C-alpha positions in Angstrom: -2.1 -1.7 11.0 -4.9 0.0 9.0 -4.2 0.7 5.3 -5.4 4.1 4.4 -3.6 4.9 1.2 -3.1 2.7 -1.9 0.3 2.5 -3.5 0.7 4.7 -6.5 2.1 3.2 -9.7 1.8 3.1 -13.5 -1.9 2.2 -13.1 -3.1 4.3 -10.2 -2.5 8.0 -9.1 -3.8 9.7 -6.0 -5.5 12.9 -7.3 -6.4 14.2 -3.8 -6.4 13.0 -0.3 -7.4 14.1 3.2 -6.6 12.5 6.5 -8.4 13.7 9.6 -7.2 12.4 13.0 -8.8 13.1 16.4 -7.1 13.8 18.8 -4.8 16.1 16.9 -1.6 14.5 15.9 1.6 15.6 14.1 1.7 13.6 10.8 4.8 12.8 8.8 5.0 10.8 5.6 7.7 8.3 4.7 8.4 5.9 1.9 9.6 2.5 3.0 11.6 -0.2 1.4 8.8 -1.6 -0.7 7.7 1.8 -2.0 4.7 2.0 0.3 3.9 5.4 1.8 3.6 5.4 5.6 1.9 8.0 7.6 3.3 8.3 11.1 1.1 10.1 13.7 2.6 11.4 16.9 0.2 12.3 19.6 0.7 14.6 22.7 0.7 13.3 26.2 -3.0 14.0 26.9 -5.0 10.9 27.8 -8.0 10.3 25.7 -10.6 7.5 25.4 -11.3 7.8 21.6 -9.3 7.7 18.5 -10.8 8.6 15.1 -9.1 8.4 11.8 -10.9 9.3 8.7 -9.3 8.9 5.2 -10.8 10.3 2.0 -9.1 9.7 -1.4 -9.8 10.4 -5.0 -7.8 8.1 -7.3 -7.3 8.0 -11.0 -7.1 4.5 -12.5 -5.3 4.0 -15.8 -5.9 0.2 -16.3 -9.2 -0.6 -18.0 -8.7 -4.3 -17.4 -6.5 -4.7 -14.4 -6.7 -8.5 -14.4 -5.8 -8.8 -18.1 -2.2 -10.2 -17.7 -0.2 -13.1 -19.1 0.7 -16.0 -16.9 4.1 -17.6 -17.8 3.8 -21.1 -19.3 5.7 -22.7 -16.5 3.1 -21.2 -14.0 0.0 -22.4 -15.7 -0.3 -25.4 -13.4 0.2 -25.6 -9.7 2.6 -26.5 -8.1 5.3 -24.8 -10.2 8.9 -23.8 -9.6 10.0 -20.2 -9.9 12.9 -19.4 -12.1 16.3 -19.0 -10.3 16.2 -15.1 -10.4 12.6 -15.1 -9.1 13.6 -17.5 -6.3 16.3 -15.1 -5.2 13.9 -12.2 -5.2 11.1 -14.1 -3.4 13.3 -16.0 -0.9 12.4 -13.7 2.1 8.7 -14.5 1.5 8.8 -18.3 0.8 
């Protein structure tokens, strides 16, 4: 699945966007469980041999140092154990 739109948050805002799809499609936008915005394109019944999707975005970044974060003491060295509340939240992914 191509990712055509970043997730907005406290550090990033989409100032403008354009999505061009050929052949013409009806496009709807939805927000899913993890707060990602999904674009769903529905096409007609015409058979085609080419699909073109062009995405253009202008984003505003608010973090000047996006990798400037603190690592918890317990996670300084690998392997480490997550805290119980983190284990519960991460269980589907571990």
